[in-house]
C-alpha positions as CSV (number, residue, x, y, z in Angstrom):
1,M,77.5,69.8,74.7
2,K,76.7,73.4,75.9
3,I,79.3,75.1,73.2
4,S,77.6,72.8,70.5
5,K,74.5,74.8,71.6
6,I,75.8,78.2,70.6
7,F,77.2,76.6,67.3
8,T,73.8,75.2,66.4
9,A,72.2,78.7,67.0
10,I,75.2,80.4,64.8
11,S,74.8,77.7,61.8
12,C,70.9,78.7,61.7
13,F,71.7,82.3,60.3
14,A,72.3,82.2,56.6
15,L,72.7,85.0,54.2
16,S,69.0,86.5,54.2
17,V,67.3,89.0,52.4
18,N,65.4,92.4,53.9
19,A,66.9,91.9,57.4
20,G,67.3,95.0,59.7
21,F,71.2,96.4,59.9
22,W,70.9,94.6,63.7
23,D,69.8,91.2,63.1
24,N,72.0,89.2,65.2
25,V,74.0,91.6,67.2
26,E,74.0,92.2,70.5
27,R,73.2,96.1,71.8
28,T,72.8,97.7,75.1
29,E,69.3,99.1,75.8
30,L,70.0,102.6,75.6
31,Y,71.5,102.4,72.1
32,E,68.7,100.3,71.1
33,L,66.1,103.4,72.0
34,T,68.1,105.9,70.1
35,E,68.1,103.7,66.9
36,K,64.3,104.3,66.9
37,S,64.1,108.0,68.2
38,I,65.9,110.7,69.7
39,P,65.8,111.2,73.3
40,E,65.5,114.4,76.0
41,M,68.3,114.6,78.4
42,R,67.1,117.7,80.9
43,I,69.6,118.4,83.1
44,T,69.0,120.5,86.2
45,L,71.7,122.0,88.7
46,P,71.8,125.2,90.4
47,E,72.1,128.2,88.5
48,N,75.4,129.8,89.7
49,T,77.0,126.0,89.9
50,W,76.0,126.1,86.1
51,K,77.5,129.4,85.6
52,E,80.8,128.0,87.1
53,M,81.0,125.3,84.9
54,V,80.2,127.8,81.7
55,Q,83.3,129.9,83.1
56,K,85.5,127.1,83.4
57,A,84.6,126.0,79.9
58,Q,86.2,129.2,78.6
59,I,89.6,127.7,77.4
60,T,91.9,127.8,73.8
61,K,93.8,124.5,74.3
62,Q,93.3,121.2,75.8
63,T,96.0,121.6,78.4
64,Q,93.9,124.1,80.0
65,N,91.3,121.6,80.8
66,T,89.7,121.4,84.2
67,D,88.0,118.3,84.4
68,F,84.9,120.2,86.3
69,E,82.8,117.8,87.9
70,V,79.5,118.4,89.5
71,E,76.5,116.3,90.8
72,A,72.9,117.1,89.5
73,D,69.6,115.6,88.3
74,M,68.7,114.4,85.0
75,K,65.4,113.7,83.2
76,F,65.6,111.4,80.3
77,I,62.4,111.1,77.9
78,Y,62.0,109.1,75.2
79,E,58.9,107.6,73.3
80,G,56.4,109.2,76.3
81,N,58.2,108.0,78.9
82,E,60.4,110.2,81.3
83,E,62.8,108.6,83.9
84,E,64.4,110.7,86.4
85,Y,68.4,110.0,88.1
86,A,70.9,111.6,89.7
87,I,74.0,112.0,88.1
88,N,78.0,113.2,88.2
89,F,78.0,115.8,85.5
90,K,81.5,116.9,84.1
91,L,83.1,118.9,81.5
92,G,84.8,116.1,79.5
93,G,87.1,115.1,76.4
94,K,90.7,115.4,75.5
95,S,90.2,117.7,72.3
96,S,87.1,118.4,72.4
97,P,87.2,120.8,75.3
98,E,88.9,122.8,72.8
99,F,85.6,123.9,70.5
100,S,82.9,126.0,71.3
101,K,80.8,123.4,72.2
102,P,82.7,121.2,74.7
103,G,81.9,117.9,75.7
104,Y,80.6,116.3,78.7
105,N,80.9,112.8,80.6
106,I,77.9,111.8,82.4
107,K,77.7,108.7,85.6
108,I,74.8,107.4,87.1
109,K,74.9,107.4,90.5
110,G,73.9,104.3,92.9
111,D,75.2,101.1,92.4
112,K,72.8,99.5,90.6
113,Q,71.4,102.3,88.8
114,T,72.4,102.5,85.1
115,L,70.4,104.5,82.0
116,H,69.3,101.2,80.4
117,G,72.3,99.1,81.0
118,T,74.6,102.2,80.8
119,K,76.7,103.3,83.9
120,N,78.9,106.1,82.2
121,F,78.6,107.4,78.8
122,R,79.8,110.7,76.9
123,L,78.3,113.6,74.9
124,R,80.2,114.9,72.2
125,S,79.7,117.6,69.7
126,D,81.9,115.9,66.9
127,Q,82.0,119.7,65.4
128,R,85.5,118.6,63.8
129,E,83.6,116.7,61.1
130,A,80.9,117.9,58.6
131,S,78.4,114.8,58.8
132,M,78.2,114.4,62.2
133,M,77.5,110.6,61.5
134,R,81.2,109.2,62.0
135,S,81.5,108.3,65.3
136,K,77.8,106.5,64.7
137,I,78.8,104.5,61.4
138,T,82.3,103.5,62.5
139,T,81.1,102.0,66.3
140,D,78.0,101.0,63.9
141,I,81.1,99.0,61.4
142,L,82.8,97.3,64.2
143,Q,79.5,95.9,65.9
144,K,78.4,94.7,62.7
145,S,81.7,92.8,62.2
146,G,81.2,91.2,65.7
147,L,83.9,93.0,67.1
148,I,83.8,94.8,70.7
149,A,83.5,98.4,70.7
150,I,81.7,101.7,72.5
151,E,77.9,102.4,71.0
152,V,76.7,105.2,69.7
153,G,73.4,106.8,69.6
154,Y,72.4,110.5,69.4
155,T,70.4,112.6,72.3
156,E,69.1,116.3,72.5
157,L,70.2,117.9,75.6
158,Y,68.5,120.8,77.8
159,V,70.3,122.2,80.8
160,N,68.3,124.3,83.3
161,D,65.4,124.1,80.5
162,E,67.4,125.6,78.3
163,Y,68.3,123.9,74.5
164,M,72.2,123.0,74.2
165,G,71.9,121.0,71.0
166,F,72.1,117.7,69.5
167,W,74.7,115.4,70.9
168,V,76.4,112.0,69.9
169,I,76.1,109.8,73.0
170,S,78.5,107.0,73.3
171,D,79.7,104.8,76.3
172,S,82.7,105.3,78.3
173,I,84.8,102.4,78.9
174,K,85.4,102.0,82.8
175,S,85.4,98.9,84.9
176,K,81.4,99.0,84.4
177,W,81.4,98.7,80.8
178,I,84.4,95.9,81.0
179,K,82.5,93.5,83.6
180,R,79.4,94.2,81.0
181,K,81.1,93.8,77.8
182,F,83.5,90.4,79.0
183,G,82.2,89.1,82.0
184,D,84.7,89.7,84.0
185,E,83.4,88.8,87.7
186,S,86.3,90.2,89.6
187,K,85.8,92.9,92.5
188,D,88.2,95.5,90.7
189,I,89.3,95.8,87.1
190,K,93.2,96.1,87.6
191,T,94.5,95.4,83.9
192,L,92.7,97.8,81.9
193,Y,95.0,100.4,80.5
194,Q,94.4,103.4,78.9
195,C,96.9,105.0,75.6
196,K,95.6,108.6,75.8
197,N,98.8,110.9,75.1
198,D,100.2,111.3,71.8
199,G,102.8,109.4,69.7
200,I,102.3,106.0,71.3
201,R,103.9,103.0,70.0
202,F,105.1,99.8,71.0
203,N,108.9,99.1,69.5
204,D,109.8,102.7,70.6
205,G,109.3,102.2,74.3
206,S,106.7,105.0,74.2
207,A,103.5,102.8,75.2
208,K,105.2,101.8,78.6
209,K,105.7,105.8,79.7
210,K,102.5,106.9,77.8
211,C,99.7,104.6,78.8
212,V,98.4,104.5,82.2
213,N,96.0,101.9,84.5
214,A,92.9,103.2,84.0
215,N,91.7,102.2,87.5
216,S,92.6,105.4,89.6
217,E,93.0,103.0,92.6
218,Y,95.9,101.0,90.9
219,T,98.2,103.7,89.3
220,D,101.2,101.9,90.1
221,Y,99.9,98.7,88.8
222,M,101.7,98.4,85.1
223,E,103.9,95.6,85.5
224,P,101.3,93.2,83.5
225,F,100.9,95.8,80.9
226,N,104.8,96.7,80.8
227,N,105.5,93.0,80.3
228,F,103.1,92.8,77.8
229,V,104.9,95.2,75.4
230,D,108.1,93.5,76.4
231,Q,106.7,90.3,75.1
232,V,105.1,91.8,72.1
233,N,108.6,93.7,71.0
234,A,110.2,90.2,71.6
235,A,108.1,88.2,69.3
236,T,109.2,87.2,66.2
237,T,106.5,84.7,64.9
238,R,102.4,84.7,65.0
239,E,102.7,81.8,67.5
240,D,104.8,83.7,69.9
241,L,101.6,86.6,70.0
242,E,99.2,83.6,70.0
243,K,100.6,83.3,73.6
244,I,99.7,86.5,74.9
245,M,96.8,88.2,72.9
246,D,93.7,87.3,70.8
247,V,95.5,87.6,67.6
248,D,92.5,87.2,65.2
249,N,90.7,89.6,67.1
250,F,93.4,92.2,66.8
251,M,93.8,91.5,63.1
252,K,90.4,92.2,62.4
253,Y,90.3,95.7,64.5
254,M,93.6,96.3,62.5
255,A,91.2,95.6,58.8
256,W,88.8,97.9,60.4
257,E,91.1,100.7,60.9
258,W,92.4,100.7,57.7
259,L,89.1,100.2,56.0
260,M,88.3,103.6,57.8
261,G,91.5,105.1,56.9
262,T,91.6,106.3,60.9
263,W,95.0,107.9,61.6
264,D,93.9,108.4,65.7
265,H,94.5,104.8,67.0
266,F,97.0,102.0,66.7
267,L,98.2,102.2,63.2
268,G,98.5,106.1,62.6
269,P,101.0,108.7,63.9
270,Y,99.5,109.4,67.3
271,G,98.6,105.6,68.4
272,H,96.4,106.8,70.7
273,N,92.6,106.4,71.5
274,L,92.8,103.0,72.4
275,Y,92.8,100.6,75.7
276,W,94.6,97.3,76.1
277,Y,93.1,94.7,78.6
278,Q,94.1,91.6,80.0
279,Q,91.0,89.1,80.2
280,P,90.9,86.4,82.9
281,N,92.4,84.2,80.6
282,G,95.6,86.1,80.8
283,K,94.9,86.8,76.7
284,W,95.3,90.9,75.8
285,V,92.4,92.8,73.8
286,Y,92.4,95.9,72.1
287,I,89.7,98.1,72.5
288,P,89.4,101.7,70.4
289,Y,87.2,104.7,71.4
290,D,86.6,108.0,70.0
291,H,85.7,107.6,66.6
292,D,85.0,111.3,65.1
293,I,88.2,111.3,63.1
294,E,87.3,108.4,60.8
295,L,86.2,107.4,56.9
296,G,88.6,110.2,55.4
297,Q,88.7,112.9,58.1
298,D,91.5,115.3,58.1
299,L,93.6,113.2,56.1
300,W,97.1,114.8,55.2
301,T,100.1,113.3,53.4
302,S,102.8,114.9,56.4
303,F,101.1,112.7,59.1
304,F,103.1,109.6,57.2
305,K,106.5,110.1,57.7
306,N,109.2,107.2,55.5
307,K,106.4,106.9,52.7
308,A,106.8,107.8,49.4
309,Y,103.8,110.3,49.4
310,N,105.1,112.0,52.3
311,K,106.3,115.3,51.0
312,G,104.6,115.2,47.5
313,S,101.4,116.8,46.5
314,D,98.1,115.6,47.7
315,I,96.5,112.2,46.8
316,D,93.6,110.2,47.2
317,F,94.3,108.0,50.5
318,S,91.3,105.8,49.8
319,N,93.8,104.1,47.2
320,V,96.6,103.6,49.7
321,S,97.0,100.1,50.8
322,F,97.3,98.5,54.1
323,K,101.1,98.8,53.6
324,D,101.4,102.2,53.1
325,F,99.2,103.0,55.2
326,E,100.5,101.2,58.7
327,L,103.5,103.3,60.0
328,D,105.6,100.1,60.1
329,H,105.0,98.8,63.2
330,P,106.9,95.1,63.8
331,I,103.9,93.4,65.0
332,I,102.2,94.3,61.8
333,K,104.9,92.8,60.0
334,I,104.8,89.6,61.5
335,L,101.2,89.3,61.3
336,V,100.2,90.6,57.9
337,H,103.0,91.8,55.8
338,N,104.7,88.6,56.1
339,D,101.8,86.4,55.0
340,D,98.2,88.6,54.4
341,T,96.2,85.3,53.9
342,R,94.7,85.2,57.2
343,F,94.4,89.3,57.1
344,R,92.5,88.9,54.0
345,E,90.0,86.3,55.4
346,L,89.2,89.1,58.4
347,L,89.4,92.2,56.4
348,G,86.4,90.1,53.8
349,D,84.4,89.4,56.4
350,I,83.9,92.9,57.4
351,I,83.5,93.5,53.9
352,S,80.8,90.8,53.3
353,K,78.9,91.8,56.6
354,V,78.7,95.6,56.5
355,F,81.6,97.3,54.7
356,N,79.9,96.7,51.4
357,P,77.9,99.6,49.5
358,D,74.7,98.0,49.6
359,T,74.8,97.3,53.1
360,I,76.3,100.4,54.8
361,L,74.8,103.0,52.5
362,A,71.8,101.9,53.1
363,H,72.3,102.3,56.6
364,I,73.7,105.7,56.2
365,D,70.6,106.6,54.5
366,D,68.6,105.4,57.3
367,V,70.6,107.1,60.3
368,K,70.4,110.3,58.3
369,E,67.1,110.3,57.9
370,L,66.6,109.8,61.9
371,I,68.4,112.9,62.6
372,S,68.3,115.0,59.9
373,P,65.7,117.3,61.5
374,Y,67.4,117.7,64.7
375,V,71.0,118.4,62.7
376,K,69.0,121.2,61.2
377,K,67.7,122.6,64.6
378,D,71.0,122.3,66.2
379,R,73.2,124.4,63.5
380,E,70.8,127.0,62.9
381,T,70.3,127.9,66.6
382,N,74.0,126.9,67.4
383,A,73.1,126.2,70.8
384,G,75.4,124.9,73.1
385,R,78.3,127.1,72.0
386,I,79.2,127.8,75.7
387,N,82.8,128.2,74.9
388,K,83.2,131.6,73.7
389,L,87.2,131.1,73.2
390,G,86.8,128.1,71.8
391,K,87.0,126.7,68.1
392,D,83.7,127.2,66.1
393,T,83.6,125.3,63.1
394,G,80.8,126.8,61.8
395,Y,79.3,123.7,59.7
396,T,75.6,124.2,58.4
397,Y,73.1,122.0,58.1
398,E,73.8,122.1,53.9
399,H,77.4,120.8,54.8
400,F,75.7,118.0,56.5
401,L,73.6,116.9,53.7
402,L,76.7,117.0,51.3
403,N,79.3,115.6,53.4
404,T,76.9,112.5,54.5
405,E,77.0,112.0,50.8
406,Y,79.8,112.4,48.4
407,T,81.1,115.9,48.7
408,Y,84.4,116.5,50.3
409,V,84.3,119.3,52.6
410,Y,87.3,121.2,53.1
411,N,86.7,124.1,56.3
412,T,89.9,126.2,54.9
413,G,89.2,128.4,58.2
414,A,89.9,125.8,60.7
415,G,92.1,123.3,58.5
416,L,89.7,120.7,58.8
417,R,88.5,118.6,55.9
418,G,86.5,114.9,55.5
419,Y,85.9,113.2,52.3
420,G,81.7,112.4,51.4
421,L,80.9,109.5,53.9
422,K,79.5,107.4,51.0
423,D,82.5,108.5,48.8
424,W,84.6,107.2,51.1
425,I,83.1,104.0,51.4
426,R,82.9,103.4,48.1
427,R,86.7,104.2,46.9
428,R,88.0,102.3,49.7
429,Y,85.8,99.4,48.8
430,N,86.8,99.7,45.2
431,F,90.3,99.5,46.0
432,A,89.7,96.5,48.7
433,A,88.1,94.4,45.9
434,S,90.8,95.3,43.6
435,Y,93.6,94.3,45.6
436,Y,92.0,91.9,47.8
437,G,90.0,90.0,45.2
438,I,86.1,90.4,46.2
439,N,83.2,89.7,44.0
440,T,81.4,93.0,43.1
441,N,79.3,91.8,40.2
442,S,77.2,88.7,41.4
443,S,73.6,88.9,41.8
444,S,74.1,85.7,44.4
445,P,74.2,86.7,47.8
446,E,76.3,83.6,48.4
447,E,79.6,85.1,46.4
448,K,78.4,88.7,46.1
449,H,80.7,91.1,48.3
450,K,82.7,87.9,49.4
451,L,86.5,87.2,48.9
452,I,87.5,85.3,45.3
453,E,88.7,81.6,45.3
454,P,91.4,81.4,44.6
455,R,92.9,84.7,45.1
456,P,93.6,86.5,42.0
457,E,96.5,88.9,41.5
458,P,96.5,91.9,43.5
459,V,95.6,95.2,41.6
460,S,96.4,98.5,43.6
461,L,94.3,101.7,42.3
462,P,96.4,104.8,41.9
463,Y,96.7,107.2,44.6
464,K,98.6,109.7,42.6
465,V,95.1,111.6,40.9
466,K,94.3,115.1,40.0
467,L,92.3,117.1,42.9
468,T,90.6,120.2,42.5
469,T,89.5,122.5,45.2
470,Q,86.4,125.0,44.5
471,K,86.3,128.1,46.8
472,I,82.5,128.5,48.2
473,N,83.4,131.2,50.3
474,S,86.1,132.4,52.7
475,K,85.8,129.4,55.0
476,F,84.8,126.7,52.8
477,S,85.8,125.1,49.6
478,Y,84.8,121.7,48.3
479,I,87.7,119.3,46.7
480,S,86.9,117.0,43.8
481,I,88.7,113.8,42.8
482,E,89.2,113.5,39.4
483,N,87.9,109.9,38.6
484,K,84.1,110.3,39.9
485,L,82.0,107.8,41.0
486,P,79.3,106.7,38.8
487,D,76.0,106.8,40.8
488,Y,74.9,104.0,42.7
489,T,71.5,102.6,44.2
490,P,72.3,100.2,47.4
491,D,70.7,96.9,46.6
492,R,68.6,96.7,50.1
493,N,68.2,92.8,49.8
494,Y,71.5,92.0,50.0
495,S,72.7,91.0,53.4
496,D,75.2,88.8,55.2
497,D,73.5,88.5,58.5
498,R,75.3,85.1,59.8
499,V,76.2,85.5,63.3
500,P,80.3,86.7,62.9
501,V,82.8,83.8,63.7
502,L,86.5,85.0,62.3
503,G,87.8,87.3,64.5
504,V,85.5,87.5,67.2
505,N,86.7,87.8,70.8
506,Q,87.3,84.2,71.5
507,Y,87.1,84.6,75.2
508,N,83.5,86.1,75.1
509,L,82.7,83.3,72.8
510,E,83.9,80.6,75.1
511,R,82.5,82.2,78.6
512,K,79.4,82.9,76.8
513,S,79.2,79.4,74.9
514,S,79.7,77.7,78.8
515,N,76.2,79.5,80.0
516,V,74.1,78.7,77.1
517,S,71.0,76.7,77.9
518,P,68.4,75.3,75.4
519,T,66.1,78.0,73.4
520,E,64.1,74.7,72.6
521,P,60.9,73.5,74.2
522,T,61.1,72.4,77.8
523,E,64.0,69.8,78.3
524,P,62.2,65.9,78.4
525,T,63.2,64.1,81.5
526,Q,61.9,60.4,83.1
527,S,59.1,61.9,84.9
528,T,57.8,63.9,81.7
529,Q,54.0,62.1,81.5
530,P,53.2,61.2,77.8
531,V,49.9,61.3,76.5
532,E,48.0,58.0,78.0
533,P,48.1,55.7,74.6
534,T,44.5,54.4,73.8
535,Q,46.0,50.7,73.7
536,S,49.1,49.2,75.3
537,I,52.2,49.5,72.5
538,E,55.3,48.3,72.6
539,P,57.3,51.2,71.2
540,D,59.8,50.4,68.0
541,E,63.3,50.1,69.1
542,E,64.3,52.6,66.8
543,C,62.1,55.0,68.4
544,W,62.8,54.9,71.7
545,S,61.4,58.7,72.7
546,E,57.8,57.4,72.4
547,V,58.2,56.0,76.0
548,F,58.8,59.4,77.0
549,G,55.9,61.0,75.0
550,Y,58.1,61.9,72.4
551,K,57.5,61.3,68.3
552,C,60.7,60.0,66.6
553,C,62.4,63.1,64.1
554,S,61.3,62.8,60.6
555,K,64.7,63.1,59.7
556,G,66.4,60.4,61.3
557,C,70.2,60.1,61.5
558,N,70.5,63.4,59.8
559,S,68.4,65.5,62.4
560,K,70.5,67.8,64.3
561,V,71.0,66.8,68.0
562,Y,70.1,69.5,70.3
563,L,70.6,68.0,73.5
564,I,72.0,64.6,74.8
565,D,71.1,62.9,78.1
566,E,71.1,59.3,79.8
567,A,68.3,58.7,78.0
568,G,69.8,59.4,73.7
569,Y,70.0,61.8,71.4
570,W,67.4,64.8,71.0
571,G,66.3,66.5,68.1
572,A,63.4,69.4,67.7
573,E,60.9,69.7,65.3
574,N,57.9,72.4,65.4
575,G,58.8,73.4,68.9
576,E,58.7,69.8,69.9
577,W,61.3,67.6,71.3
578,C,61.9,64.1,69.4
579,G,63.8,61.2,69.8
580,I,66.9,60.5,67.5
581,P,67.8,56.9,66.8
582,T,70.9,55.1,67.5
583,C,72.9,56.1,64.9
584,N,76.7,55.7,65.9
585,Y,78.1,59.1,65.9
586,E,80.8,58.1,68.0
587,S,82.2,56.5,64.9
588,D,82.2,59.1,62.5
589,E,85.3,60.9,62.1
590,C,83.6,64.2,62.0
591,P,82.2,64.7,65.8
592,G,80.6,67.5,64.8
593,K,78.1,66.3,62.0
594,K,75.8,65.0,64.5
595,Y,74.9,69.0,65.8
596,G,74.7,69.8,61.7
597,Y,77.8,70.7,61.0
598,P,80.2,69.6,58.1
599,C,83.1,68.5,58.3
600,C,86.3,70.6,57.6
601,E,87.8,70.6,54.4
602,K,91.4,71.5,56.6
603,C,92.8,70.8,59.8
604,D,92.7,74.7,61.1
605,V,91.7,74.4,64.6
606,F,89.8,77.4,66.0
607,L,88.2,76.5,69.0
608,T,88.5,72.6,70.8
609,D,85.8,71.6,73.5
610,K,84.7,68.2,74.7
611,D,82.4,67.9,71.7
612,G,85.2,68.1,69.4
613,A,87.9,70.4,67.4
614,W,86.2,73.4,65.5
615,G,87.2,75.0,62.7
616,V,86.2,77.6,59.9
617,Q,84.7,77.1,56.5
618,N,82.9,79.8,54.5
619,S,82.5,81.8,57.7
620,N,80.8,78.9,59.1
621,W,81.5,76.6,61.6
622,C,82.6,73.0,60.8
623,S,83.9,70.0,62.7
624,V,87.6,68.9,61.9
625,K,88.3,65.4,61.4
626,D,89.9,63.1,63.9
627,S,92.1,62.2,61.3
628,C,93.7,65.5,61.5
629,F,95.1,64.7,65.0
């Protein structure tokens, strides 16, 4: 019955209007705070120690990273509140130290101390991209899709009272994070593996050589991961992979990677900036991190070897299909190319919930409005650029304003370029809609941005188009794509805020459901004292709950069951328990109907518990018929 309680909660979330972007999304308190206002982090340390840190930051390439770390104190100031923490303060990042504004890693000291739920976090300048919003928007898309992700916000930083600029703040994936996100209660997290180096794949053996155990106390404990790589390489069917990993969850991340146009994770040539974690149930899951190179940032044809466009002229990458984008991974052939039906459903769920021009463009506007004055201050003061030998991209506030919209900014001096955020999203959405069959025109929220069934014939939009470069000055140009998009105003009345079901982490779903307790009124018991009747009344046989002081449910056998105990079936109305009459639920071929769920049309099973087998229909749970077995 416990699992049914969470299902009941899930089913109650229908398509709504004017709902907030974060409705029904679990978040860490720190990032909820940074969504409302921009905090300050004020770090204090001895001046000579700070000078030493600045000196250690003078590098030109990542191989010179020193990982210099010191102890310091930090004040966290937000909305009139001021808190003090002892911290470890470290120069951090893989490539970010090469830039003039290098990154920092911070750890809150004290076993039980966190910064509003976060123990380890990173500060990054995201200097390589003009919008300073890619990390934020891409991880927001992950979370809104129901995928586990690092969380991202913003902060201002001061060191010894000197303004150091505006920063992206994000989680660091450490043991504490794993315990928080996955509920792993093990004393030590031994099976978290980081793939940080360049050029990592499963099928060429490089994963076994380049990925490492993320726990420094278990650096030699590689056997579980190496066995996993071998099993993936030996797999020939989806069923083989389902034995060792959460397949739908992995596929949904891959759909997200393609929508983002990211080349910096699993699908791309570098195959890095990701973790593999073996959960307590033995299944492996995928966790990407580091998201500043997403949404059409720094895409070049030379990255995509063995593709038809590899050595040709520049192209519109937003119109490159999934098959032409991913670099021929055997696991992707098994899970997607052999039959992309399930992949299409998972991708369609991301689009309905978030990756559509109504939901995400409005969210971009909201984030842009929040951070705009802070970006302006940062770029006009050039604060925090302590690495005098590092790359300085020179992006201005104007570049921020343009690149968060539709302007493709090319930093010719630094060799960096990125689609306008809204331009990439709308173009990629248009391709996905054309190829996978998505309803773009309906006025009904039940149909708009949803998959069209039966699936229309896939149509690929051309990627070979004319791109024109307009030189602005010696360091910057703007790139124009010939088929300019028409103006579009997001419909803020559209939202799909149903709790995600497809492709969510199955271990977490089962773990959380087993711990759910009723959120309805206090559970009735035999000791409950009903209101004393004015006269002795024999309760109606069908209204057995009256003897406990509770009315009968007005909907009778059509009431949803919230609780079953020795007395009978309980529903809830107007914040009060009510009794459900004897309804012969046990004879129904769909066991879940008593909890308010429809019968599944198909026999596909996603989850089984003591209340029966559960499937998914129209992105909602349904009860699988007994006749399916």
